[in-house]
C-alpha positions in Angstrom: -152.1 23.6 -51.3 -154.8 24.4 -54.3 -157.4 27.6 -54.3 -159.6 23.9 -54.0 -157.6 22.9 -50.9 -157.6 26.6 -49.3 -161.2 26.9 -50.1 -161.9 23.5 -47.9 -159.5 24.4 -45.4 -160.8 27.8 -44.1 -164.6 26.6 -44.5 -163.7 23.7 -42.6 -162.1 26.4 -40.1 -165.5 28.6 -40.3 -167.3 25.3 -39.7 -165.4 24.1 -36.3 -166.6 27.8 -34.6 -169.6 27.2 -35.8 -169.3 29.9 -38.1 -172.0 28.3 -40.4 -172.5 31.3 -43.3 -168.8 31.9 -44.1 -168.0 28.1 -43.7 -171.1 27.8 -46.9 -169.6 30.9 -48.6 -166.7 29.4 -49.0 -167.2 25.8 -49.9 -169.2 27.4 -52.2 -166.0 28.7 -53.2 -164.5 25.9 -54.0 -167.0 23.8 -55.5 -167.2 26.5 -57.7 -163.6 25.6 -58.6 -163.6 21.3 -58.9 -167.4 20.2 -59.3 -166.3 17.3 -58.8 -164.5 17.5 -55.1 -166.3 15.0 -52.5 -164.8 17.2 -49.6 -166.5 20.3 -50.9 -169.7 19.2 -51.5 -170.1 17.6 -47.7 -168.6 20.4 -46.2 -171.1 22.3 -48.0 -174.4 20.2 -46.4 -173.2 20.0 -42.6 -172.5 24.4 -43.2 -175.6 24.8 -44.5 -177.5 22.1 -42.0 -176.8 25.7 -39.4 -178.3 27.7 -41.7 -181.6 27.6 -41.1 -182.4 29.7 -45.6 -180.9 26.6 -47.4 -184.0 24.3 -48.3 -183.0 20.9 -46.7 -184.0 19.1 -50.2 -180.5 21.0 -51.3 -178.6 19.7 -47.9 -179.5 16.1 -49.1 -178.6 16.8 -52.6 -175.6 17.6 -51.5 -174.6 14.9 -49.4 -175.8 12.7 -52.0 -173.3 14.0 -54.7 -170.0 13.7 -51.8 -171.6 10.3 -52.0 -171.4 9.9 -55.4 -168.5 11.2 -55.7 -166.2 9.7 -52.9 -169.0 6.7 -52.1 -167.0 4.4 -49.7 -166.3 7.0 -47.3 -168.1 6.0 -44.3 -168.6 9.4 -42.2 -170.5 11.1 -45.7 -172.6 7.2 -45.1 -172.9 8.1 -42.1 -173.6 12.4 -42.0 -176.7 11.4 -44.8 -177.8 8.1 -42.9 -178.1 10.8 -39.6 -179.8 13.4 -42.2 -182.2 11.6 -43.4 -183.2 10.2 -39.4 -183.8 14.1 -38.9 -186.4 14.3 -41.9 -188.5 10.9 -41.0 -186.5 9.3 -44.1 -185.7 6.0 -42.3 -185.9 2.9 -44.4 -183.0 5.5 -46.1 -181.4 6.6 -42.9 -181.0 2.5 -42.1 -179.7 1.9 -45.8 -176.8 5.0 -45.5 -176.3 3.3 -41.1 -176.0 0.0 -43.5 -173.3 0.9 -46.5 -171.4 3.5 -43.4 -170.4 -0.4 -41.4 -170.1 -1.7 -44.7 -167.2 0.8 -45.8 -165.9 1.0 -41.8 -166.1 -2.6 -40.6 -163.6 -2.3 -37.8 -166.4 0.3 -37.0 -169.2 -1.6 -38.0 -170.9 -2.2 -34.4 -171.1 1.9 -33.8 -173.5 2.1 -36.5 -175.6 0.0 -35.5 -176.0 1.2 -32.3 -176.5 5.1 -34.1 -179.3 3.9 -35.8 -180.7 2.0 -32.8 -180.5 5.0 -30.7 -180.9 6.9 -33.1 -184.1 5.7 -34.4 -185.7 4.3 -30.9 -185.8 7.9 -30.1 -186.2 10.0 -33.3 -189.2 7.8 -34.6 -191.6 7.8 -32.2 -191.9 12.2 -32.2 -191.7 11.5 -36.4 -194.7 9.3 -36.2 -196.8 10.4 -32.8 -199.7 10.7 -34.7 -199.4 7.2 -35.8 -198.3 5.5 -32.0 -200.0 2.9 -31.4 -198.3 0.2 -29.4 -198.4 -2.2 -32.6 -196.5 0.8 -33.0 -194.2 1.1 -30.4 -193.4 -2.4 -30.9 -192.0 -1.7 -34.5 -189.7 0.3 -33.5 -188.8 -1.0 -30.1 -188.1 -4.1 -32.4 -185.9 -2.9 -34.9 -183.5 -0.8 -32.3 -183.0 -3.7 -30.7 -182.6 -6.1 -33.5 -179.4 -3.4 -33.9 -178.1 -3.3 -30.9 -177.7 -6.9 -31.4 -176.1 -6.3 -34.7 -174.3 -4.3 -32.8 -172.4 -7.2 -30.4 -173.4 -9.6 -32.8 -175.6 -11.8 -30.9 -178.5 -13.9 -32.3 -181.5 -13.0 -30.7 -181.9 -16.4 -30.0 -179.0 -16.7 -28.0 -180.1 -13.4 -26.2 -182.8 -15.1 -25.1 -181.6 -17.6 -23.8 -179.1 -15.3 -22.0 -182.1 -13.1 -20.4 -183.6 -16.2 -18.7 
């Protein structure tokens, strides 16, 4: 096991214990040792989320770096999608959930469902000041579209079945 692997393993142990500060330090050491390690950047982002002093933009940069280094890792894509969702960047979240589904087709229904539920729950809160009936309908429509996609059901067929 290399020093990078050891630091990542220590970081993951700390992260699992919710010791974000120690995890952050281990992932930082791993990145300084090997700045081409996607898992180190992913761990850095995951640990930084638990540290209020770290700027949100920096967290996003670390997720993006992990994805740049390992673009087909569905865990990285999903985590970044959730990060975008929570920041109100819904189009970017949608793109990365789709990318995760493409990278992991066997589990695509779960990514589509997760997007639908998260979008349905988060968008009204983020868009609260703009939340009129049309906006509510748009949110529900998009969420419903992804739920139907998760079960591979055409909207017209869904309407037929719901009658």
